[in-house]
C-alpha positions in Angstrom: -12.8 1.4 23.9 -10.2 1.3 20.7 -12.3 3.6 18.9 -12.8 5.7 22.2 -8.8 5.8 22.3 -7.9 6.2 18.8 -10.3 9.6 19.0 -8.8 10.6 22.3 -5.6 9.8 20.0 -6.4 12.1 17.3 -7.9 15.2 19.2 -4.7 15.5 21.3 -2.5 15.3 18.3 -5.1 17.9 16.7 -4.9 20.6 19.5 -0.9 19.8 19.1 -0.9 21.0 15.7 -3.3 23.9 16.7 -0.7 25.1 19.0 2.4 25.2 16.8 0.8 26.9 13.7 -0.4 29.5 16.5 3.3 29.7 18.1 4.5 29.7 15.0 2.3 33.2 13.6 3.4 35.1 17.1 5.6 38.2 15.6 8.9 38.0 16.6 9.4 39.8 19.7 12.5 42.6 19.3 15.9 41.3 21.0 16.3 43.4 24.0 19.9 45.8 23.6 21.4 46.4 27.0 21.8 50.1 27.5 25.1 50.7 26.2 28.3 51.9 28.6 29.7 55.0 29.7 32.6 56.5 28.2 35.1 55.6 30.5 37.9 58.7 31.0 40.9 59.4 32.9 41.8 61.7 35.0 44.7 64.0 33.6 46.8 65.1 36.9 47.9 68.1 35.5 44.9 70.5 35.9 43.1 68.5 37.9 43.0 69.8 42.0 40.5 69.4 44.8 40.7 72.2 47.8 39.1 73.5 51.1 38.3 75.8 52.6 37.6 76.2 56.7 36.9 79.2 58.5 38.9 79.7 62.0 37.6 82.3 64.5 36.0 84.0 61.1 39.1 83.9 59.1 38.9 81.6 55.8 41.7 79.1 55.7 42.3 77.3 52.5 43.7 74.2 51.8 44.2 70.8 49.6 45.4 67.3 48.7 47.7 66.7 46.8 47.1 62.8 46.1 43.8 62.0 45.2 42.5 59.0 41.9 39.4 59.4 40.1 37.4 56.8 38.2 34.4 58.7 36.3 32.4 57.7 33.4 29.6 59.5 31.7 27.6 60.0 28.5 26.4 63.4 29.1 23.3 62.6 27.0 22.3 59.4 29.1 23.9 60.5 32.7 22.0 57.6 34.9 24.4 55.5 33.1 27.2 56.8 35.0 29.1 56.3 37.8 32.1 59.0 39.9 34.3 57.5 42.3 36.9 59.4 44.3 39.8 58.2 47.0 41.5 60.8 48.5 45.3 60.4 50.6 44.1 61.7 53.6 47.9 62.4 54.9 47.8 64.5 51.5 45.8 67.7 53.3 48.6 70.6 52.8 48.1 74.1 53.8 51.0 76.0 53.3 52.1 75.8 56.7 54.5 72.9 58.0 53.0 73.6 61.7 49.4 73.0 60.3 50.6 69.8 57.8 52.1 68.0 60.3 48.5 68.5 62.6 45.8 67.2 60.4 46.9 63.7 59.5 46.4 63.5 63.6 44.1 61.4 65.2 41.6 64.5 66.6 41.5 65.5 62.9 41.6 63.1 59.2 43.6 60.3 61.8 45.9 59.3 58.6 47.4 56.0 60.9 43.5 54.4 60.5 41.8 56.9 58.1 44.7 56.6 55.4 41.9 57.8 52.6 38.5 59.5 51.9 36.2 58.2 49.7 33.3 59.2 47.8 31.1 56.7 45.7 28.1 57.8 43.9 24.4 55.9 43.4 22.7 58.3 41.1 23.9 61.1 38.6 20.9 63.0 36.9 21.1 65.9 34.6 20.4 69.2 36.4 20.6 72.2 32.6 23.0 72.2 29.6 26.4 70.4 30.7 25.3 70.5 34.2 24.6 67.0 36.4 23.5 66.7 39.8 25.9 63.7 41.4 24.3 61.4 44.3 26.4 59.1 46.4 28.3 58.5 50.1 30.9 59.8 50.8 33.1 58.5 53.8 35.3 60.4 55.9 37.3 58.7 59.3 35.0 55.7 59.2 31.8 57.3 59.0 29.4 57.6 55.5 26.9 60.2 55.2 25.0 60.9 51.5 25.6 64.0 49.9 24.6 65.5 46.3 27.5 67.4 44.2 27.1 69.4 41.4 28.7 69.5 38.8 29.2 71.7 35.8 31.0 69.3 32.7 32.2 71.9 29.9 35.5 71.0 27.4 38.6 72.5 27.4 40.6 71.1 24.1 40.5 67.9 23.4 39.2 67.2 27.5 36.6 67.9 29.3 36.9 69.9 32.8 34.4 68.2 35.4 34.1 71.1 38.4 32.0 72.0 41.3 32.3 72.8 45.3 30.2 71.1 47.7 29.6 71.9 51.6 30.4 69.3 54.3 29.7 69.5 58.2 33.4 68.1 59.7 31.6 67.2 62.7 29.4 65.3 61.3 32.7 63.0 60.7 34.0 63.4 63.9 36.8 66.0 62.0 37.8 68.2 65.0 37.5 66.5 68.0 37.9 67.8 71.8 38.3 71.4 72.1 37.7 71.7 68.3 34.6 70.9 68.7 33.5 74.4 69.4 32.4 75.6 66.1 33.1 79.3 66.8 36.4 78.4 67.1 36.3 77.0 64.5 33.4 76.5 61.7 31.6 73.5 61.3 31.0 73.9 57.3 33.9 72.4 55.2 33.4 74.4 51.5 35.4 71.5 49.2 36.1 72.6 45.6 37.0 70.4 42.3 38.4 71.0 38.8 39.2 67.8 37.2 40.3 67.6 33.9 39.4 64.4 31.8 40.6 62.9 28.9 38.0 60.5 26.8 34.4 61.9 27.5 32.3 63.1 24.7 31.1 66.5 25.0 27.9 67.8 27.2 
C-alpha cells in the first residue's frame, strides 16, 4: 500500500511539473489596448448657429435658436468612437417678429414652461465620404423622442473645424402645433433644421 501511494504521489508531481513547463512555454498574449478616446471639441459661439424653416400657407418662414450648447467628441479617422449631443433652449426661438416670438413658447407649440429644452443624443456615427458623416441619434422635443439620422459635413475654417448640415423633421411627430394647427394646409408638417457649429480642438477630417 505504501508503495502504491508513493507511486501515485510521484505521478501527480510529474503531471504538475509538465503542466508548469507547458504553461511557461506558451507565447505571451499581446496586451489589449483600449481604443483612444475621441478628441473633445469646444463650441465657438461666434460663428455657430441653429436655424429652421417652416412654411405657412406655402410661404417660407425662417427662425433660429439663440441659446444652445453642443458636446462633440470626434476623431474623423475613427468616427465610431465619437459622440455628439445638442441641448437647445426652446424659449430662445426667434422669428424676428415680437408676435411670433411670444407665441412659440406657448403650450400648443414648444410648451417651453414644461419642456424648456430640446435635446439630441447620438447613438452611432459613421463615415459617409471624405469629410462627411452620418450621425444617428435620438431627438427629443416636448418630451417626445424620435430616432433620426443627421448628415454632417466637416471642413477646416482657420484653426477650427466647421460642422454643418441640415435635416427635416415632422413637427406633428413631436406635437408641435396642436388644435387647429394640426392642419398641414395652414402650416406645413415638414420643418427643415440647419446648423453650423464652429468647433475648436478637433483634428482635420
